[in-house]
NUMIMAR-30014 format. One record per residue (C-alpha): residue in one letter; residue number from 1; x, y, z negated. Coordinates in nm, 4 decimals. Each point is the difference from the previous one (the first is absolute). Layout:
BEGIN
 aa   i        u        v        w
  A NUM        X        Y        Z
...
***
This chain:
BEGIN
 aa   i        u        v        w
  M   1   0.3125  -0.6459   1.6322
  S   2  -0.3349   0.1556   0.0555
  S   3  -0.2241  -0.1711   0.2501
  L   4  -0.0977   0.3518   0.1006
  H   5   0.3022   0.0840   0.2141
  T   6   0.1105   0.0384   0.3581
  P   7   0.2712  -0.2028   0.1753
  T   8   0.3476   0.0808  -0.1275
  G   9   0.1730   0.0340   0.3349
  S  10   0.0517   0.3733  -0.0212
  P  11   0.2218   0.2005   0.2370
  A  12   0.3510   0.0986  -0.1039
  P  13  -0.0198   0.2896  -0.2475
  K  14   0.1067   0.3423   0.1250
  K  15   0.2487   0.1968  -0.2070
  V  16  -0.1010   0.3625  -0.0494
  R  17   0.1860   0.2922  -0.1511
  A  18  -0.0602   0.0087  -0.3768
  D  19  -0.0992   0.3606  -0.0510
  E  20  -0.2995  -0.0690  -0.2242
  P  21   0.0226  -0.0367  -0.3785
  P  22  -0.1361  -0.3305  -0.1359
  M  23  -0.3606   0.0183  -0.1156
  N  24  -0.0512  -0.3025  -0.2195
  G  25   0.3328  -0.0779  -0.1577
  S  26   0.3637   0.0969   0.0059
  S  27   0.3338  -0.1529   0.0739
  D  28   0.0751  -0.0173  -0.3701
  A  29  -0.3298  -0.1601  -0.1047
  P  30   0.0757  -0.2731  -0.2530
  S  31  -0.0440  -0.3627   0.0926
  A  32  -0.1716  -0.2304  -0.2473
  A  33   0.2489  -0.1821  -0.2211
  P  34  -0.0930  -0.3658  -0.0394
  A  35  -0.0417  -0.1311  -0.3506
  K  36   0.2060  -0.3114   0.0730
  A  37   0.2547   0.0828   0.2652
  Q  38   0.1429  -0.2816   0.2090
  P  39   0.3420   0.1131   0.1301
  K  40   0.1000  -0.0883   0.3516
  P  41   0.3607  -0.0094   0.1263
  Q  42   0.1698   0.3328  -0.0460
  Q  43   0.1089   0.2401   0.2699
  K  44   0.3463   0.1444   0.0470
  P  45   0.0888   0.1923  -0.3186
  Q  46  -0.0163   0.3767   0.0081
  Q  47   0.3385   0.1726   0.0058
  G  48   0.1335   0.2987  -0.1924
  K  49  -0.0375  -0.1064  -0.3638
  A  50   0.2341  -0.1935  -0.2218
  K  51  -0.2905  -0.2049  -0.1262
  R  52  -0.1685  -0.1092   0.3181
  K  53  -0.3680  -0.0693   0.0113
  R  54  -0.1598  -0.2480   0.2345
  N  55  -0.3296   0.0534   0.1764
  K  56  -0.2445  -0.2755  -0.0788
  R  57  -0.2997  -0.1247   0.1899
  Y  58  -0.3153  -0.0688  -0.1979
  L  59  -0.3045  -0.1978   0.0970
  P  60  -0.3357   0.1173  -0.1385
  D  61  -0.1624  -0.1880  -0.2841
  P  62  -0.2376  -0.2743   0.1157
  Y  63  -0.3619   0.1218   0.0255
  S  64   0.1103   0.3656  -0.0198
  H  65  -0.0976   0.2678   0.2526
  G  66   0.3434  -0.0359   0.1584
  D  67  -0.0361  -0.3759   0.0334
  I  68  -0.3454   0.0336   0.1558
  L  69   0.1344   0.2585   0.2450
  H  70   0.2854  -0.2321   0.0953
  R  71  -0.2480  -0.2764   0.0822
  D  72  -0.2066   0.2435   0.2057
  I  73   0.3141   0.0917   0.1923
  A  74   0.0984  -0.3648   0.0455
  D  75  -0.3431  -0.0724   0.1476
  F  76   0.0335   0.3041   0.2247
  L  77   0.3486  -0.0781   0.1313
  G  78  -0.0659  -0.3734   0.0122
  K  79   0.0870  -0.2459  -0.2745
  E  80   0.2219  -0.2059   0.2291
  Y  81   0.1980   0.3101   0.0939
  V  82   0.0363   0.1132  -0.3633
  D  83   0.1030  -0.3460  -0.1213
  G  84   0.2566  -0.0216   0.2793
  V  85   0.1596   0.3319  -0.0952
  V  86   0.0172  -0.0954  -0.3685
  A  87   0.1458  -0.3430   0.0847
  R  88   0.3021   0.1671   0.1656
  G  89   0.1122   0.1183  -0.3425
  D  90   0.1647   0.3170   0.1324
  E  91  -0.2348   0.2469  -0.1722
  S  92  -0.1072   0.1383   0.3357
  E  93  -0.3543   0.0211  -0.1378
  W  94   0.1226   0.3043  -0.1966
  A  95   0.1591   0.1757   0.2984
  A  96  -0.2326   0.2213   0.2017
  P  97   0.0470   0.0113   0.3775
  E  98   0.2775   0.2404   0.0986
  G  99  -0.2439   0.2168   0.1942
  L 100  -0.2212   0.0557  -0.3069
  E 101   0.1406   0.2973  -0.1892
  L 102  -0.1014   0.1526  -0.3310
  Q 103  -0.1609   0.3445  -0.0089
  T 104  -0.1087  -0.0475   0.3600
  V 105  -0.3518   0.0151   0.1429
  Y 106  -0.1205  -0.2794   0.2283
  E 107  -0.3099  -0.0630   0.2048
  L 108  -0.1533  -0.3312  -0.1051
  R 109  -0.2970  -0.2082   0.1084
  V 110  -0.1478  -0.1476  -0.3164
  G 111  -0.0393  -0.3769   0.0188
  A 112  -0.1586  -0.1042  -0.3300
  M 113  -0.1250   0.1057  -0.3419
  G 114   0.1636  -0.1366  -0.3130
  R 115  -0.1934  -0.1143  -0.3036
  N 116   0.0790   0.3316  -0.1734
  G 117  -0.1557   0.1992   0.2863
  D 118   0.3268   0.1231   0.1532
  S 119   0.0617  -0.0415   0.3713
  I 120   0.2700  -0.2244   0.1479
  S 121   0.1623   0.0771   0.3358
  L 122   0.2578  -0.1889   0.2049
  F 123   0.3479   0.1307   0.0852
  E 124   0.1913  -0.2389   0.2251
  E 125   0.3560   0.0442   0.1247
  D 126   0.2228  -0.2566   0.1738
  G 127  -0.2208  -0.2834  -0.1222
  K 128  -0.0013   0.1207  -0.3607
  K 129  -0.3511   0.0437  -0.1374
  W 130  -0.0589   0.2533  -0.2733
  A 131  -0.3125   0.1323  -0.1729
  I 132  -0.0700   0.3633  -0.0867
  V 133  -0.2465   0.0552  -0.2835
  T 134  -0.1926   0.3281   0.0050
  P 135  -0.3032   0.1230  -0.1968
  M 136  -0.3054   0.1702   0.1474
  A 137  -0.0174  -0.1901   0.3315
  H 138  -0.2012  -0.2913   0.1387
  P 139   0.0582  -0.2783   0.2531
  G 140  -0.0065   0.1367   0.3544
  D 141   0.0995   0.3558  -0.0975
  L 142   0.2910   0.1726   0.1700
  I 143   0.1750   0.1943  -0.2733
  R 144   0.3109   0.1993  -0.0773
  A 145   0.1763  -0.1034  -0.3180
  K 146   0.3233   0.1049  -0.1694
  V 147   0.2132  -0.2890  -0.1244
  W 148   0.1504   0.0635  -0.3442
  K 149   0.1017  -0.3390  -0.1392
  H 150   0.1234  -0.3347   0.1298
  D 151  -0.0877  -0.3196  -0.1843
  R 152  -0.0157  -0.3713   0.0666
  F 153  -0.1473  -0.0642   0.3478
  H 154  -0.1603   0.3445  -0.0019
  S 155   0.0361   0.3723  -0.0349
  V 156  -0.2292   0.2390  -0.1834
  A 157  -0.1200   0.3138   0.1757
  D 158  -0.2002   0.3117  -0.0814
  Y 159  -0.3024   0.0651   0.2168
  V 160   0.0416   0.3126   0.2163
  E 161  -0.2963   0.0011   0.2376
  T 162  -0.2298  -0.2160   0.2121
  L 163   0.0295   0.0424   0.3761
  E 164  -0.2699  -0.2531   0.0942
  Y 165  -0.2702  -0.1282  -0.2328
  C 166  -0.1443  -0.3507   0.0152
  D 167  -0.3537   0.0025  -0.1365
  D 168  -0.0241  -0.3725  -0.0783
  L 169   0.0534   0.0686  -0.3711
  R 170  -0.1307   0.3552  -0.0138
  G 171  -0.3336   0.1721  -0.0320
  G 172  -0.0615  -0.0645  -0.3696
  E 173  -0.1825   0.2503  -0.2192
  G 174   0.3333   0.1446  -0.1096
  D 175   0.1457   0.0446   0.3492
  R 176   0.0633   0.3738  -0.0070
  R 177   0.0996   0.0044   0.3662
  K 178  -0.3621  -0.0822   0.0837
  F 179  -0.1657   0.1380  -0.3131
  P 180   0.2120   0.3007  -0.1079
  E 181  -0.1976   0.0685  -0.3184
  A 182  -0.0161  -0.3626  -0.1169
  G 183   0.2300  -0.2099  -0.2118
  C 184   0.3030   0.1379  -0.1778
  K 185   0.1919   0.3066   0.1150
  Y 186   0.3173  -0.1449  -0.1535
  F 187  -0.0124  -0.3192   0.2059
  G 188   0.3424  -0.0365   0.1578
  V 189   0.1757   0.1808  -0.2856
  C 190  -0.1271  -0.1764  -0.3145
  G 191   0.1073  -0.3621  -0.0244
  G 192  -0.3168  -0.1163  -0.1755
  C 193  -0.2112  -0.1100   0.2992
  Q 194   0.1146  -0.1768   0.3155
  L 195  -0.3174  -0.0955   0.1896
  Q 196  -0.2201   0.3099  -0.0203
  D 197  -0.0429   0.0332   0.3767
  V 198  -0.0782  -0.3717   0.0488
  P 199  -0.3726  -0.0912   0.0226
  Y 200  -0.1064  -0.1682  -0.3212
  T 201  -0.0956  -0.3306   0.1619
  K 202   0.3513  -0.0206   0.1442
  Q 203   0.1540   0.0869  -0.3353
  L 204  -0.1790  -0.3051  -0.1370
  E 205   0.1271  -0.2131   0.2899
  H 206   0.3547   0.1174  -0.0692
  K 207  -0.0344  -0.1005  -0.3650
  K 208  -0.1438  -0.3396   0.0900
  R 209   0.3081  -0.0585   0.2138
  T 210   0.2201   0.1021  -0.2946
  V 211  -0.1560  -0.2758  -0.2125
  D 212   0.0439  -0.2507   0.2831
  L 213   0.3674   0.0872   0.0519
  A 214   0.0731  -0.0072  -0.3728
  Y 215  -0.1028  -0.3647  -0.0171
  Q 216   0.1869  -0.0886   0.3179
  R 217   0.3173   0.1598  -0.1313
  Y 218   0.0018  -0.0644  -0.3724
  S 219  -0.2292  -0.2844  -0.1066
  G 220   0.2014  -0.2950   0.1285
  L 221  -0.3322  -0.1719   0.0716
  E 222  -0.0708  -0.1966   0.3137
  S 223  -0.2491   0.1792   0.2231
  G 224  -0.2666  -0.2616  -0.0709
  K 225   0.0107   0.0849  -0.3714
  V 226  -0.0758   0.3696   0.0544
  P 227  -0.3643   0.0703   0.0854
  A 228  -0.0974   0.2510   0.2678
  I 229   0.0285   0.3478  -0.1506
  L 230  -0.3434   0.1484  -0.0607
  D 231  -0.0794   0.3556   0.1109
  T 232   0.1228   0.2709  -0.2334
  I 233  -0.2700   0.1474  -0.2226
  G 234  -0.0096   0.3750   0.0542
  S 235  -0.0361   0.2661  -0.2634
  P 236  -0.3470   0.1573  -0.0358
  K 237   0.1840   0.3326  -0.0136
  Q 238   0.2823   0.0728   0.2431
  W 239   0.0560   0.3554  -0.1242
  A 240  -0.0167   0.1582  -0.3472
  Y 241   0.0339  -0.3425  -0.1627
  R 242   0.3187   0.0194  -0.2077
  T 243  -0.0714   0.0381  -0.3702
  K 244   0.3632   0.0575  -0.0950
  I 245   0.2739   0.2160   0.1531
  T 246   0.3492   0.0807  -0.1264
  P 247   0.1403   0.3102   0.1742
  H 248   0.3481   0.1077  -0.1027
  F 249   0.2409   0.2910   0.0286
  D 250   0.3679   0.0838  -0.0351
  A 251   0.1418   0.2300  -0.2650
  M 252   0.1103   0.3497   0.0863
  P 253   0.3587   0.0002   0.1328
  K 254   0.2494   0.1566  -0.2394
  A 255   0.1100   0.2408   0.2717
  V 256  -0.3373   0.1770   0.0056
  R 257  -0.0857  -0.0021  -0.3717
  A 258   0.1550   0.3389  -0.0735
  A 259  -0.1676   0.1625   0.3006
  H 260  -0.3313  -0.1582  -0.0964
  A 261   0.0226   0.1416  -0.3522
  S 262   0.0724   0.3480   0.1375
  E 263  -0.2905  -0.0182   0.2431
  E 264  -0.2326  -0.1147  -0.2771
  E 265   0.1128   0.2812  -0.2288
  A 266  -0.0541   0.2574   0.2764
  G 267  -0.3420  -0.1420   0.0823
  N 268   0.1061  -0.0896   0.3537
  P 269  -0.1156  -0.3134   0.1787
  P 270   0.2549  -0.2831  -0.0272
  S 271   0.2288  -0.0619   0.2965
  W 272   0.0211  -0.3700  -0.0859
  V 273  -0.3211  -0.2010  -0.0406
  P 274  -0.0036  -0.3721  -0.0869
  K 275  -0.1382  -0.2518   0.2459
  I 276  -0.2568  -0.2143  -0.1780
  G 277  -0.1255  -0.3087   0.1754
  F 278   0.1205  -0.3338   0.1346
  N 279   0.3064  -0.1346   0.1777
  T 280   0.0532   0.0914   0.3611
  I 281   0.0237  -0.2747   0.2615
  G 282   0.3388  -0.1592  -0.0517
  G 283   0.0148   0.1196  -0.3611
  G 284   0.2579   0.2251  -0.1563
  R 285  -0.2124   0.3157   0.0028
  V 286  -0.3279   0.1172  -0.1465
  A 287  -0.2804   0.1097   0.2322
  D 288  -0.2034   0.2867  -0.1418
  I 289  -0.3554  -0.1379  -0.0085
  E 290  -0.2995   0.2162  -0.0894
  E 291  -0.2605  -0.2699   0.0615
  C 292   0.0054  -0.3789   0.0403
  V 293  -0.2974  -0.1057   0.2128
  I 294   0.0074  -0.3607  -0.1215
  A 295  -0.0295   0.1149  -0.3632
  T 296  -0.3359   0.0721  -0.1617
  G 297  -0.1370   0.3518  -0.0033
  V 298   0.0382   0.0384  -0.3747
  L 299   0.3709  -0.0825   0.0273
  N 300   0.0550   0.2540   0.2757
  A 301  -0.1702   0.2682  -0.2044
  K 302   0.2256  -0.0825  -0.2923
  L 303   0.3045  -0.0104   0.2282
  T 304  -0.0568   0.3662   0.0862
  E 305   0.0061   0.0867  -0.3718
  E 306   0.3056  -0.2131  -0.0698
  R 307   0.1942   0.1470   0.2909
  Q 308  -0.0577   0.3496  -0.1337
  R 309   0.0971  -0.1067  -0.3539
  I 310   0.3290  -0.1461   0.1208
  R 311   0.0802   0.3082   0.2078
  D 312  -0.0670   0.2228  -0.2994
  T 313   0.2216  -0.2063  -0.2310
  I 314   0.2622  -0.1464   0.2377
  A 315   0.2850   0.1767  -0.1810
  T 316  -0.0718  -0.2059  -0.3129
  F 317   0.0740  -0.3307   0.1756
  K 318   0.3620  -0.1124  -0.0250
  R 319  -0.0626  -0.2849   0.2434
  G 320  -0.2634  -0.1059   0.2495
  A 321  -0.3126  -0.1743  -0.1187
  T 322  -0.2997  -0.2018   0.1136
  L 323  -0.3571   0.1037  -0.0645
  L 324  -0.2819  -0.2438  -0.0727
  L 325  -0.3548   0.0697   0.1166
  R 326  -0.2621  -0.2664  -0.0637
  D 327  -0.3698   0.0034   0.0843
  S 328  -0.2208  -0.0897  -0.2958
  L 329  -0.3521  -0.0019  -0.1271
  P 330  -0.0498   0.2188  -0.3068
  A 331   0.0374  -0.1908  -0.3262
  P 332  -0.3413  -0.1468  -0.0890
  D 333  -0.1707   0.1592  -0.2988
  P 334  -0.0358  -0.2037  -0.2085
  L 335   0.2674  -0.2455   0.1014
  P 336  -0.1304  -0.3546   0.0638
  T 337   0.0934  -0.2503  -0.2701
  A 338  -0.0337  -0.3721  -0.0595
  E 339  -0.3192   0.0727  -0.1950
  N 340  -0.1347   0.2467   0.2576
  P 341   0.1570  -0.1018   0.3333
  F 342  -0.0054   0.1856   0.3288
  D 343  -0.3431   0.0129   0.1660
  P 344   0.0229  -0.0955   0.3718
  S 345  -0.3089   0.2126   0.0701
  T 346   0.2036   0.3127  -0.0788
  P 347  -0.0236   0.2394   0.2998
  T 348   0.2948  -0.0165   0.2382
  D 349  -0.0150   0.3590   0.1262
  T 350   0.1950   0.1509  -0.2916
  A 351   0.2436   0.2728   0.1035
  H 352   0.3615  -0.1133  -0.0205
  I 353   0.2937   0.1745  -0.1636
  A 354   0.3775  -0.0056   0.0598
  I 355   0.2371  -0.1303  -0.2665
  T 356   0.3624   0.1191  -0.0045
  N 357   0.1270  -0.1400  -0.3319
  H 358   0.1367  -0.3516   0.0508
  K 359  -0.1018  -0.0986  -0.3548
  Q 360  -0.3596   0.1203   0.0324
  Q 361  -0.2757  -0.2551   0.0584
  V 362  -0.1536  -0.0328   0.3449
  Y 363  -0.3519  -0.1389   0.0458
  E 364  -0.0935  -0.1775   0.3195
  R 365  -0.3048  -0.1961   0.0985
  V 366   0.0029  -0.3192   0.2088
  G 367  -0.3516  -0.1234   0.0665
  D 368  -0.1741  -0.0756  -0.3298
  F 369   0.3165   0.0407  -0.2049
  L 370   0.1879   0.2932  -0.1511
  F 371   0.3782  -0.0031  -0.0347
  S 372   0.2301   0.2172  -0.2043
  F 373   0.3791   0.0140   0.0219
  A 374   0.2868   0.2418  -0.0552
  A 375   0.0448   0.2311   0.2989
  G 376   0.3627  -0.1061   0.0382
  S 377  -0.0776  -0.3725   0.0081
  F 378  -0.0841  -0.2126   0.3023
  F 379  -0.3499  -0.0193   0.1440
  Q 380  -0.1015  -0.0330   0.3650
  N 381   0.0036   0.3397   0.1741
  N 382  -0.2957  -0.0455   0.2372
  N 383  -0.3184  -0.0388  -0.2006
  S 384  -0.2193  -0.0239   0.3116
  I 385   0.1306  -0.3469   0.0914
  L 386   0.0071  -0.1576  -0.3463
  I 387  -0.3545  -0.1377   0.0182
  P 388   0.0597  -0.1616   0.3436
  L 389   0.3309  -0.1376  -0.1296
  T 390  -0.1344  -0.1507  -0.3222
  D 391  -0.3112  -0.1304   0.1768
  Y 392   0.2210  -0.1694   0.2576
  V 393   0.2112  -0.1672  -0.2689
  K 394  -0.3196  -0.1266  -0.1657
  A 395  -0.1303  -0.1371   0.3314
  A 396   0.3377  -0.1624   0.0706
  I 397  -0.0078  -0.1839  -0.3313
  F 398  -0.3574  -0.1161   0.0553
  P 399  -0.0408  -0.0326   0.3796
  P 400  -0.3380  -0.0928   0.1506
  G 401  -0.0508  -0.3762   0.0103
  M 402   0.2761  -0.0590  -0.2529
  T 403   0.0504  -0.3759  -0.0456
  S 404   0.3039  -0.0031  -0.2289
  K 405  -0.0198   0.0313  -0.3771
  R 406  -0.1255   0.3417  -0.1101
  P 407   0.2272   0.1825  -0.2485
  T 408  -0.1663   0.1204  -0.3188
  H 409   0.2933   0.1968  -0.1457
  L 410   0.2044   0.2840   0.1495
  V 411   0.3614   0.0885  -0.0778
  D 412   0.0984   0.3502   0.1151
  T 413   0.3819   0.0133   0.0205
  Y 414   0.1891   0.3283   0.0308
  C 415  -0.3358   0.1236  -0.1267
  G 416   0.0891   0.3662  -0.0562
  S 417  -0.3088   0.1798  -0.1306
  G 418  -0.2183  -0.3036   0.0753
  L 419  -0.1414   0.0898   0.3435
  F 420  -0.0539  -0.3534   0.1313
  G 421  -0.0697  -0.1684  -0.3322
  I 422  -0.2745   0.2475  -0.0861
  T 423  -0.1635   0.0416   0.3417
  L 424  -0.0081  -0.3782   0.0586
  S 425  -0.1155  -0.0833  -0.3547
  P 426  -0.3711  -0.0533   0.0872
  E 427   0.1007  -0.3062   0.2056
  F 428   0.1866  -0.1778  -0.2815
  E 429  -0.0681  -0.1387  -0.3452
  R 430   0.3292   0.1323  -0.1342
  V 431   0.2694   0.2407   0.1218
  A 432   0.3622   0.0342  -0.1118
  G 433   0.2472   0.2669   0.1009
  V 434   0.3753  -0.0466  -0.0336
  E 435   0.2759   0.2599   0.0286
  I 436   0.3517   0.0627  -0.1283
  S 437  -0.0893   0.3646  -0.0729
  Q 438  -0.1619   0.0622  -0.3368
  D 439  -0.1291   0.3400   0.1149
  S 440  -0.1862  -0.1691   0.2869
  I 441  -0.1487  -0.2611  -0.2306
  T 442  -0.1166   0.2717  -0.2397
  A 443  -0.1688   0.1866   0.2887
  A 444  -0.1601  -0.3162   0.1400
  K 445  -0.1362  -0.1010  -0.3395
  A 446  -0.1434   0.3492  -0.0544
  N 447  -0.1629  -0.0097   0.3456
  A 448  -0.1536  -0.3401  -0.0679
  E 449  -0.1497   0.1252  -0.3259
  M 450  -0.1204   0.3206   0.1662
  N 451  -0.1922  -0.2171   0.2486
  G 452  -0.1429  -0.2366  -0.2598
  L 453   0.2352  -0.2879   0.0854
  G 454   0.1946  -0.0207  -0.3233
  T 455  -0.1246  -0.3458  -0.0946
  K 456   0.0249  -0.1406   0.3533
  T 457   0.3605   0.1027   0.0655
  T 458   0.3435  -0.0763  -0.1425
  W 459   0.3041   0.2204   0.0701
  L 460   0.3463  -0.1429  -0.0607
  C 461   0.3372   0.1740   0.0089
  G 462   0.2397  -0.2752   0.0975
  K 463   0.3675  -0.0454   0.0704
  A 464   0.1129  -0.0397   0.3581
  E 465   0.1348  -0.3469  -0.0718
  D 466  -0.3296  -0.1074  -0.1595
  I 467  -0.2621   0.2176   0.1687
  F 468  -0.2737  -0.2621  -0.0345
  G 469   0.0778  -0.0631  -0.3651
  G 470  -0.3063   0.0183  -0.2229
  L 471  -0.2507  -0.0770   0.2756
  A 472  -0.0487  -0.3632  -0.1003
  E 473  -0.0763   0.1017  -0.3583
  A 474  -0.2576   0.2479   0.1347
  G 475  -0.1745  -0.2753   0.1990
  F 476   0.1516   0.0715   0.3443
  G 477   0.1256  -0.2931   0.2026
  G 478   0.0904  -0.0208   0.3647
  D 479  -0.2567  -0.2731   0.0642
  H 480  -0.2867   0.2477  -0.0463
  S 481   0.1662   0.3360   0.0752
  C 482   0.0689   0.2440   0.2797
  V 483   0.3058   0.2252  -0.0121
  V 484   0.0184   0.3485   0.1550
  I 485   0.3539   0.1236   0.0692
  D 486   0.0589   0.3720   0.0595
  P 487   0.3749   0.0662  -0.0395
  P 488   0.2058   0.3115   0.0761
  R 489   0.1760   0.0458   0.3352
  K 490   0.2873  -0.2325  -0.0874
  G 491  -0.2480  -0.2876  -0.0239
  C 492   0.0221  -0.2958  -0.2374
  D 493   0.3195  -0.1513  -0.1308
  T 494   0.0701  -0.3729   0.0095
  P 495  -0.0651  -0.0588  -0.3747
  F 496  -0.3517   0.1423   0.0404
  L 497  -0.0723  -0.2172   0.3041
  E 498   0.1406  -0.3041  -0.1819
  Q 499  -0.2366   0.0632  -0.2904
  L 500  -0.2905   0.0532   0.2383
  L 501   0.0661  -0.3396   0.1572
  E 502   0.0110  -0.1590  -0.3427
  F 503  -0.3295   0.1652  -0.0931
  R 504  -0.1438  -0.1347   0.3271
  P 505  -0.3174   0.2120   0.0354
  L 506  -0.2874  -0.0990   0.2276
  T 507   0.0418   0.3231   0.1973
  A 508   0.2578   0.2796   0.0111
  V 509  -0.0656   0.3353   0.1666
  Y 510   0.3144   0.2015   0.0702
  V 511  -0.0675   0.3743   0.0469
  S 512   0.3116   0.1765   0.1242
  C 513   0.1204   0.3519   0.0710
  N 514   0.2966  -0.1496   0.1889
  V 515  -0.1051  -0.2664   0.2483
  H 516   0.3629  -0.0936   0.0676
  T 517   0.0747  -0.1108  -0.3561
  Q 518  -0.3461  -0.1561  -0.0129
  A 519   0.0893  -0.2133   0.3033
  R 520   0.3224  -0.1089  -0.1698
  D 521  -0.1808  -0.0929  -0.3232
  I 522  -0.2917  -0.1812   0.1602
  G 523   0.2340  -0.1862   0.2336
  W 524   0.2074  -0.1222  -0.2936
  F 525  -0.3116  -0.0911  -0.1977
  V 526  -0.1611  -0.2027   0.2797
  N 527   0.3193  -0.1845   0.0906
  E 528   0.0918  -0.0683  -0.3627
  S 529  -0.3487  -0.1310  -0.0774
  E 530   0.0363  -0.2581   0.2758
  K 531   0.3287  -0.1199  -0.1482
  R 532  -0.1318  -0.0221  -0.3542
  G 533  -0.3375  -0.1391   0.0965
  E 534   0.1632  -0.3004   0.1710
  G 535  -0.3024  -0.0522   0.2200
  K 536  -0.2461   0.0155  -0.2906
  W 537  -0.0608   0.3751  -0.0102
  R 538   0.1128   0.3189   0.1725
  Y 539  -0.1035   0.3596   0.0574
  E 540  -0.1426   0.1175   0.3279
  L 541   0.0064   0.3583   0.1239
  E 542  -0.3682   0.0351   0.0775
  S 543  -0.0218   0.3588   0.1279
  L 544   0.1979   0.3208   0.0536
  R 545  -0.1350   0.3479   0.0491
  G 546   0.1344   0.3545  -0.0142
  F 547  -0.1646   0.2875  -0.1842
  D 548   0.0573   0.3605   0.0980
  L 549   0.0419   0.1865  -0.3248
  F 550   0.1978   0.2780   0.1701
  P 551  -0.1504   0.1143   0.3317
  Q 552   0.2193   0.2160   0.2263
  T 553   0.3093  -0.1784  -0.1350
  A 554   0.1679  -0.3206   0.1162
  H 555  -0.0500  -0.1659  -0.3398
  V 556  -0.2253  -0.3051  -0.0331
  E 557  -0.0978  -0.2119  -0.2999
  S 558  -0.0733  -0.3680   0.0361
  V 559  -0.2171  -0.2627  -0.1690
  G 560   0.0991  -0.3661   0.0272
  V 561  -0.2207  -0.2799  -0.1337
  L 562   0.1576  -0.3257  -0.1181
  R 563  -0.2136  -0.3073  -0.0691
  L 564   0.1029  -0.3158  -0.1847
  V 565  -0.0458  -0.3091   0.2178
  E 566  -0.0023  -0.3341  -0.1778
  E 567   0.0241  -0.3150   0.2061
  A 568  -0.2579  -0.2697  -0.0667
***
């Protein structure tokens, strides 16, 4: 749970007549289906059909949003209490208190903030403790919320209104209660941002706590093996920083197509207009968004054009679609080549453009280097923090007063377009990038040549079961190398970590967009190294630090530094 919360002993909630429509969700909002469902004992079968179906209980996938929420709730209700209820084996953890009814509004005193930014309040009846999860509220607030779904140990509610505000986590630049013209006018409707009204320093504290809890919950490491979490590095830009947005829209319903055609033929304004934007809080619907204040100005200008284009042509879409808008530098003229590489003295004040074709090349500058990649491919979406991030990774590899052996070669795994391999290249004699995607390897190789690094770098497309294959032949060995790991949200699989242990680099820097899977992977790696090292060698988790690539949201990225320790 957040360290920024008030005591959880809230008064008994008051039931109020439910005469307000829900604002941020609906009773039929879909719940996330886990990828690997784990069935619990079944309930009494439903009657009335020859072929009876049984209701099943599903636990969320480990490390998923649902699993993280469950752990937040367990901390809130008390782990001893939760474990005791589960130990009874009667499934009472799925049964809401009898006095907690669906489609009913309750007054609640918020007790804590979950890692995803939602509030958690206590409902207690006849000794049964129950959590109510509601968006748009902070610890200490007195709110009214409409319960629309019961789940394990908790219910989900739509926010209705705040009766009493607690200012402990308010007063940020985007707090429209205090600064009506600031922030985003869709805050509270759009599900994209959760922390807009929280002061930025406290957003960073919240994210630091997220990193800390991830390692407590998922690493399996003894507390003495996890270093104190360093302060989260903030983004130089907290607004207008996103260089990629993907608004979407639904197709025109069949029931209105005929009327729309008649209106268009008569030159009348349409009675049905598509909503183009992002998911509402709770999902299931599209919020109509004219401007996203965390996106760059050039993207918002293009969004206005794209919204009009879709409205003019909506009848041609048979199904909904997602738009792509990506911020880019104009294509250099002439394009840099291996023979005539990019000149770092090139002015940085070039006007940007917006790219909407996912196959078109995007150009982005990071410090002294120029990168190019297909608009639909992955690249970090906050350019303002990429120099602090890559500089930090460099400093982590070569800390002041370094006494251990200094790596001379760098291996950039999950290398994508080559961000870390290229930006860290001045510090190494040789750089290799490895990926299972040939498209990524092609982009990384082109970027290396564009920056005059063709002869210094090697880019290998490997198989998952042999991801380090070919490195030895290229002169890369663990005894003189550092490995950077930057996987997708699911983290690393065991075969990769096994191969990493066999490679045994001097240093490994794990950059993660999902600190929970990072904690799992690093915990396994540290513990397994101790077993295999048999007292002769092991890996030590040297430092952990969050990076805020997405201000105003609850998301945090994390950098963990692993150092090889060899016993004398």
